[in-house]
Phi, psi and omega in degrees: 000141184265015179095356177233155176257124179273084182297322181301314180293323179294321176295317179303313180296319180295318180291323174296322178299324176299315180295320177302311182295318179299313181293324177297319177296318179295322178298325181276319191243350185086172179286132179280142175052227181263007184296148171207161187236139165258132177232130176245141181211157177281119185288338180269001182294141178303134178097347176289127178241123181200160179301142182302319181296326179288323177294325178294324178287331182228073187290343182245309185214147178228137175255127178238161180236130170256104181217269184262319187250077171220150184220158171055040178291122177231140185226134168231187185294336186256333188202168169232154174229149184202152173254129181232161178264123175238118182051041176081358180246135180282132181229140181263133179236145169235129186229115172296142179298334178293343179275347183297138174246338179201152175222136181215132170243096185298328181297321180268000186051045182237130179214153176228142171239130182257138179288131182296320182294314180292325180295331180273006178087016179249159178301144179182180181267130172266146181229129183283352176204162182299134175287344179243179181304148180238085177218170182304148178303140178274190182304328180273003179084004182272147175283140178211168177126216187270141178279133176244118182258145176263118178223096184293347181268349183284134176260144180278000000 
């Protein structure tokens, strides 16, 4: 330790841990109620496994949806793998949690945006909520919508 506590990185790790636990629960029990998840990740991150043609279409980031058509969701402490339908064909993906850039549950109006530098194990800013809008990806694949801020001092 260099004499300082990197709170930003610790928050980042805790929020990723939340996503790990949520996906592990979904892998065991399925999605509860009407919930569904949008997950965005860096396709070039080490450990991401996906078809080459899909990586060519999305060389930087890919947004996926876990809702009705997903199969074989498996989760461990470092990554998740899932089979999804792309243009009617099932494709298997493996995504390290460190590659995640965003998580969104539109039903709960809950979203997280992860800092790329911290996700890669480098110093960076962790954010407890998306600094930008947190809504389903639009036609261009970008996240848009309402901003959700994390304020631990706020009372409901």
